[in-house]
PLY file of the C-alpha trace (Angstrom):
ply
format ascii 1.0
element vertex 260
property float x
property float y
property float z
element edge 259
property int vertex1
property int vertex2
end_header
-25.33 8.11 5.08
-28.49 7.04 3.26
-31.10 9.29 1.67
-34.28 8.27 -0.16
-34.64 9.39 -3.78
-37.45 8.23 -6.09
-37.92 5.10 -3.97
-34.26 4.04 -3.83
-31.38 4.50 -1.40
-28.69 7.06 -2.21
-25.43 6.72 -0.29
-23.11 9.61 0.51
-20.46 10.64 3.03
-20.17 14.08 4.64
-16.80 15.01 6.18
-15.27 18.23 7.50
-16.43 21.85 7.61
-15.96 24.84 5.34
-16.68 25.55 1.64
-18.12 22.43 0.03
-16.34 20.09 -2.36
-18.42 17.42 -4.14
-16.46 14.36 -5.30
-18.04 12.16 -8.00
-16.47 8.80 -8.86
-16.17 7.12 -12.24
-17.66 4.03 -13.88
-17.27 0.85 -11.76
-15.98 2.99 -8.88
-17.58 4.27 -5.67
-17.01 6.77 -2.86
-14.15 4.50 -1.69
-11.92 5.82 -4.51
-11.69 9.17 -2.71
-10.54 7.76 0.65
-6.86 8.81 0.23
-7.86 12.36 -0.78
-10.64 13.20 1.69
-8.37 13.71 4.75
-6.35 16.29 2.81
-9.46 18.30 1.89
-11.60 17.90 5.02
-9.19 19.95 7.14
-10.49 23.13 5.50
-13.51 22.04 3.49
-16.74 20.14 3.80
-16.33 17.12 1.53
-19.34 15.30 0.09
-18.67 11.97 -1.66
-21.61 10.38 -3.49
-22.21 6.86 -4.79
-23.79 7.43 -8.20
-26.79 5.41 -9.42
-26.13 1.66 -9.51
-22.69 2.00 -7.92
-21.36 1.41 -4.42
-24.20 1.48 -1.90
-26.61 3.43 -4.15
-29.33 1.32 -5.76
-30.32 1.18 -9.43
-33.09 3.50 -10.59
-33.72 1.95 -13.99
-32.20 0.15 -16.96
-30.63 3.34 -18.33
-28.99 5.80 -15.94
-28.59 9.03 -17.89
-26.05 11.59 -16.75
-29.00 13.92 -16.10
-30.65 11.36 -13.77
-27.37 10.91 -11.92
-27.03 14.70 -11.61
-30.60 14.85 -10.30
-29.67 12.36 -7.57
-26.68 14.56 -6.65
-29.01 17.57 -6.48
-31.33 15.68 -4.12
-28.46 15.12 -1.67
-27.18 18.71 -1.84
-30.72 20.07 -1.39
-31.22 17.81 1.64
-27.96 19.10 3.12
-28.94 22.71 2.32
-25.74 23.23 0.33
-26.12 26.04 -2.17
-22.76 26.20 -3.99
-19.94 23.69 -4.35
-16.69 22.92 -6.09
-17.21 19.78 -8.19
-14.47 17.26 -8.94
-15.51 14.35 -11.17
-13.41 11.39 -12.24
-14.20 10.02 -15.72
-17.98 9.30 -15.67
-18.18 11.49 -12.57
-16.99 14.34 -14.79
-19.88 13.69 -17.19
-22.29 13.85 -14.24
-20.66 17.04 -12.94
-21.12 18.63 -16.38
-24.79 17.57 -16.48
-25.24 19.06 -13.01
-23.46 22.27 -14.05
-25.76 22.63 -17.06
-28.90 22.12 -14.94
-27.78 24.12 -11.89
-25.18 26.67 -13.04
-25.62 28.87 -9.95
-24.69 25.92 -7.70
-21.17 25.65 -9.16
-18.15 27.44 -7.64
-15.63 25.44 -9.65
-15.53 22.39 -11.91
-12.62 19.98 -12.30
-12.69 17.16 -14.84
-10.27 14.48 -13.66
-9.43 12.16 -16.58
-12.70 13.14 -18.20
-14.05 14.97 -21.25
-16.82 17.44 -22.04
-17.51 15.84 -25.41
-20.15 13.21 -26.12
-19.29 9.75 -27.43
-18.15 9.42 -31.03
-19.90 6.84 -33.24
-16.95 4.50 -32.68
-17.18 4.93 -28.92
-20.93 4.30 -28.96
-20.36 1.09 -30.91
-17.75 0.06 -28.36
-20.26 0.68 -25.55
-22.75 -1.62 -27.32
-20.06 -4.30 -27.61
-19.22 -3.85 -23.93
-22.89 -4.29 -22.98
-23.00 -7.62 -24.86
-19.84 -8.80 -23.07
-21.23 -7.68 -19.70
-24.41 -9.69 -20.25
-22.33 -12.79 -20.97
-19.79 -12.45 -18.15
-19.74 -9.21 -16.20
-17.01 -10.36 -13.80
-14.59 -11.03 -16.64
-15.51 -7.65 -18.18
-14.75 -5.84 -14.91
-11.36 -7.49 -14.44
-10.23 -6.52 -17.94
-11.83 -3.06 -17.89
-10.15 -2.03 -14.62
-6.68 -3.18 -15.72
-7.12 -1.25 -18.97
-7.50 2.04 -17.06
-3.82 2.02 -16.08
-0.79 2.73 -18.21
0.51 -0.80 -19.03
3.79 -0.41 -17.09
1.84 0.72 -14.01
-0.29 -2.41 -13.75
2.50 -4.19 -11.88
3.68 -1.08 -9.99
0.18 -0.55 -8.60
-0.84 -4.23 -8.44
-2.12 -3.90 -4.85
-4.30 -0.90 -5.72
-5.47 -2.68 -8.87
-6.64 -5.68 -6.82
-8.55 -3.42 -4.43
-10.24 -1.52 -7.26
-11.29 -4.78 -8.94
-12.63 -6.09 -5.63
-14.74 -2.95 -5.21
-15.85 -2.92 -8.86
-17.03 -6.55 -8.64
-19.67 -5.37 -6.15
-21.31 -3.32 -8.92
-24.59 -5.04 -9.90
-25.09 -6.18 -13.49
-27.97 -3.72 -13.93
-25.81 -0.85 -12.63
-23.02 -1.64 -15.11
-25.34 -1.80 -18.13
-27.41 1.23 -17.08
-24.24 3.35 -16.77
-22.89 2.18 -20.14
-26.24 3.02 -21.76
-26.29 6.42 -20.06
-22.74 7.34 -21.05
-23.43 6.25 -24.63
-26.28 8.75 -25.07
-24.85 11.64 -23.04
-24.88 15.15 -24.48
-21.84 17.00 -25.72
-21.23 19.77 -23.17
-18.06 21.31 -24.58
-19.85 24.68 -24.68
-19.62 24.81 -20.86
-15.84 24.94 -21.10
-16.11 28.09 -23.20
-18.95 30.10 -21.72
-19.44 29.21 -18.05
-18.34 31.86 -15.49
-16.87 29.61 -12.77
-13.29 28.33 -12.59
-12.55 25.16 -14.55
-9.68 22.71 -14.61
-8.81 19.50 -16.43
-6.33 16.93 -15.18
-5.17 14.69 -18.03
-2.96 11.64 -18.39
-0.76 11.76 -21.49
-0.89 7.95 -21.70
-4.59 7.64 -20.86
-5.78 4.42 -22.60
-9.45 5.52 -22.39
-9.39 9.14 -23.54
-7.46 10.39 -26.54
-5.15 12.96 -24.98
-4.73 15.22 -28.10
-8.52 15.41 -28.55
-8.98 16.47 -24.95
-6.40 19.23 -25.39
-8.22 20.33 -28.53
-11.45 21.02 -26.64
-9.79 23.42 -24.20
-8.14 25.53 -26.91
-9.13 29.20 -26.60
-10.77 28.66 -23.20
-9.86 29.75 -19.67
-9.74 26.13 -18.53
-6.51 25.42 -16.65
-4.91 22.16 -17.76
-2.67 19.87 -15.72
-0.87 17.30 -17.86
0.44 14.17 -16.11
2.63 11.43 -17.61
0.50 8.34 -16.97
-2.94 6.80 -17.49
-6.63 7.18 -16.64
-6.13 6.76 -12.89
-4.22 9.96 -12.12
-5.35 9.88 -8.48
-3.33 6.65 -8.11
-0.68 6.74 -10.83
0.26 10.36 -10.09
-1.16 10.83 -6.61
1.00 13.71 -5.31
0.76 15.76 -8.50
-3.02 15.21 -8.64
-3.45 16.15 -4.98
-1.33 19.29 -5.38
-3.28 20.35 -8.48
-6.63 19.77 -6.78
-5.59 21.63 -3.63
-4.44 24.60 -5.69
-7.71 24.55 -7.68
-9.88 24.37 -4.55
-7.96 27.28 -3.03
-8.45 29.36 -6.17
-12.24 28.75 -6.04
-12.73 29.67 -2.37
0 1
1 2
2 3
3 4
4 5
5 6
6 7
7 8
8 9
9 10
10 11
11 12
12 13
13 14
14 15
15 16
16 17
17 18
18 19
19 20
20 21
21 22
22 23
23 24
24 25
25 26
26 27
27 28
28 29
29 30
30 31
31 32
32 33
33 34
34 35
35 36
36 37
37 38
38 39
39 40
40 41
41 42
42 43
43 44
44 45
45 46
46 47
47 48
48 49
49 50
50 51
51 52
52 53
53 54
54 55
55 56
56 57
57 58
58 59
59 60
60 61
61 62
62 63
63 64
64 65
65 66
66 67
67 68
68 69
69 70
70 71
71 72
72 73
73 74
74 75
75 76
76 77
77 78
78 79
79 80
80 81
81 82
82 83
83 84
84 85
85 86
86 87
87 88
88 89
89 90
90 91
91 92
92 93
93 94
94 95
95 96
96 97
97 98
98 99
99 100
100 101
101 102
102 103
103 104
104 105
105 106
106 107
107 108
108 109
109 110
110 111
111 112
112 113
113 114
114 115
115 116
116 117
117 118
118 119
119 120
120 121
121 122
122 123
123 124
124 125
125 126
126 127
127 128
128 129
129 130
130 131
131 132
132 133
133 134
134 135
135 136
136 137
137 138
138 139
139 140
140 141
141 142
142 143
143 144
144 145
145 146
146 147
147 148
148 149
149 150
150 151
151 152
152 153
153 154
154 155
155 156
156 157
157 158
158 159
159 160
160 161
161 162
162 163
163 164
164 165
165 166
166 167
167 168
168 169
169 170
170 171
171 172
172 173
173 174
174 175
175 176
176 177
177 178
178 179
179 180
180 181
181 182
182 183
183 184
184 185
185 186
186 187
187 188
188 189
189 190
190 191
191 192
192 193
193 194
194 195
195 196
196 197
197 198
198 199
199 200
200 201
201 202
202 203
203 204
204 205
205 206
206 207
207 208
208 209
209 210
210 211
211 212
212 213
213 214
214 215
215 216
216 217
217 218
218 219
219 220
220 221
221 222
222 223
223 224
224 225
225 226
226 227
227 228
228 229
229 230
230 231
231 232
232 233
233 234
234 235
235 236
236 237
237 238
238 239
239 240
240 241
241 242
242 243
243 244
244 245
245 246
246 247
247 248
248 249
249 250
250 251
251 252
252 253
253 254
254 255
255 256
256 257
257 258
258 259
């Protein structure tokens, strides 16, 4: 479905009935990443999947898409649908957007799950890497996408999930150049929201890959120390919903049930 927001098209899907789950995809992904999971949730829940700014079928809003602007777009859709409270599940960048939404609209959150994501802002090293990535993207964004997607998987899984890898690359290659750069710029300047893990009243969960090539696993564990955040540790990479599908699905189902 398409909704107008600040002069651009926002794309979302709306499936099932019951308490609402909002699924937010990661960088270079789209609503299509959730296709294997939606049927499992839509039997008992209303499931909203949203293409974030500059991704999938949602247009670009500017040359920098901050996490706050992405969260604002999410709020526009939920307001249009008259949905007051939801369980949020965000993969990677989608987790950053979910955190920005939770900070802006705390009363709209029933539960928050960070799937291969972090509440911390970028380190100086990570910001420098984003700048390098932007330069590479401007030179050859297709080459950047092919390498970036492969690097999300644990090395041994790249051949095991070669079919899925091809499909993800195919979908990622649809991402416009402006959308790629705007997201990188937005992630680079995002706020540190670790405080939400400590002081927010709703249920929280993190699903982590021990061999995640993107996020430093020990540092993620460090940020949930002395919190009530439930942590699910999986053996593989950044794409837990593919590399460890059953375990991820089971964890998410259990989390959703605990929030309802």
